[in-house]
Every structure is written in C-alpha cells, then in structure tokens.
C-alpha positions as a Markdown table, in Angstrom:
| # | Residue | x | y | z |
|---|---|---|---|---|
| 1 | Unk | 0.0 | 0.0 | 0.0 |
| 2 | Unk | 2.9 | 2.4 | 0.8 |
| 3 | Unk | 4.6 | 1.7 | -2.5 |
| 4 | Unk | 1.3 | 1.9 | -4.4 |
| 5 | Unk | 1.5 | -1.8 | -5.3 |
| 6 | Unk | -1.7 | -2.8 | -3.4 |
| 7 | Unk | -5.0 | -1.4 | -2.3 |
| 8 | Unk | -6.1 | -0.5 | 1.2 |
| 9 | Unk | -9.1 | -2.8 | 0.8 |
| 10 | Unk | -7.0 | -5.8 | 0.1 |
| 11 | Unk | -4.7 | -4.9 | 3.1 |
| 12 | Unk | -7.8 | -4.7 | 5.3 |
| 13 | Unk | -9.2 | -7.9 | 4.1 |
| 14 | Unk | -5.9 | -9.8 | 4.6 |
| 15 | Unk | -5.5 | -8.4 | 8.1 |
| 16 | Unk | -9.0 | -9.4 | 9.1 |
| 17 | Unk | -8.5 | -12.9 | 7.6 |
| 18 | Unk | -5.3 | -13.2 | 9.7 |
| 19 | Unk | -7.0 | -12.2 | 12.9 |
| 20 | Unk | -9.9 | -14.5 | 12.2 |
| 21 | Unk | -7.6 | -17.5 | 11.5 |
| 22 | Unk | -5.7 | -16.9 | 14.7 |
| 23 | Unk | -8.9 | -16.8 | 16.7 |
| 24 | Unk | -10.2 | -19.9 | 15.0 |
| 25 | Unk | -7.0 | -21.7 | 15.6 |
| 26 | Unk | -7.0 | -20.8 | 19.3 |
| 27 | Unk | -10.6 | -22.0 | 19.7 |
| 28 | Unk | -9.8 | -25.2 | 17.8 |
| 29 | Unk | -6.8 | -25.9 | 20.1 |
| 30 | Unk | -9.0 | -25.4 | 23.2 |
| 31 | Unk | -11.5 | -27.9 | 21.8 |
| 32 | Unk | -8.8 | -30.6 | 21.2 |
| 33 | Unk | -6.7 | -29.9 | 24.3 |
| 34 | Unk | -8.6 | -32.0 | 26.9 |
| 35 | Unk | -9.2 | -35.0 | 24.7 |
| 36 | Unk | -5.6 | -34.9 | 23.6 |
| 37 | Unk | -4.4 | -34.8 | 27.2 |
| 38 | Unk | -6.6 | -37.7 | 28.1 |
| 39 | Unk | -5.3 | -39.7 | 25.1 |
| 40 | Unk | -1.7 | -39.1 | 26.1 |
| 41 | Unk | -2.4 | -40.0 | 29.8 |
C-alpha cells in the first residue's frame, strides 16, 4: 500500500483474515486440548 502496489481494501481484508484465522486456531486448540491430554495420559 505504501509503495502503491496494493490497495487499502486488500490490506484490510488480509489483516481481518489473519486475525480470524488466529482466533479460529485458538478455539480449535482449546477444543482438542482436553481429549488430547486424556489420550496421552
């Protein structure tokens, strides 16, 4: 965006997608944490 090679809209969309993927990954890890711990134990 600074070098005029991309648009602000695409930058905003990519940053929202990165935040959403981190949130989804965290939630998914919480779902699998307890069953995984029981499996290991």
